[in-house]
N, C-alpha and C positions, 0 to 999 in steps of 0.2 A: 407408520411407522412416528407421526410429528403431526401431532393435534390440538393448533396457535390458531386463534384467529386475528393479532391482530399482525397492526404490519411488519412486515416483515424490515426493516430500516428502520425501525423506533429500535429492535430486537440486539438490544449490548453483546450476545455474545453470536448473533449474526455479524456484527460488525468487526467484532474485531478479528472471527475467523474472516474475513474479507478481508480486513485489512492484509492481515499476513498474508495471502494468498499472492493480493493485488503486492506487497516488497518483497517477498522474497526469486516474484517473477519477474520484477524490473531489477532486481538484484544480480538475479541468470542474466540478465543483456546487457546488465551494466560491465559484471564479470567478464562477461564474454567480447564485449569493448573493448577491452583492458589487453582479452589474447587477439584481435584486429590488432589491436595500436593506435591509441589516437591521434599521436601523433602525423599517421598518414591521411587518416581518411577526416573529413569534415565532420559526418552525420555520427562515429566512433565519438568526436569529446561533443554533440552536440546530448550525446546518453548518455555524457559522463555529468554534464554541470546539471543535463534536467535534471539528474540523480538527487541535489538537495531540495528539488522540490519538488519530488514524490514522499522524500524523505518528510518534509514540512504539512505537506496534504495526508500521508496515513498518521502524525502526530498529531493531528488535530480530527483523525477518525478515530482514532482511538479513548481520545480527553473527553467527544461526545459518547462513546462508548459505555467511560465512566459516572457523564455524567449522569445518562438514562441507567446506567447502575443504578444510582445512588437514588435517582426519583423513586423506582423498585419497592 
């Protein structure tokens, strides 16, 4: 299937795909916490608050992928 010997974390396509998977998985958890109700449970409120940090992390991964793509 794939015959590439370089490091996987230096592959921009892999990084973008990984970021999409992480972001949308957390988006499902985020939306489910609204369904449960953030005003009722502390854990749901923490999930909603943590979403901003996950978003920043994913944006950094996108930036690194674009930087690695420009290097190639």
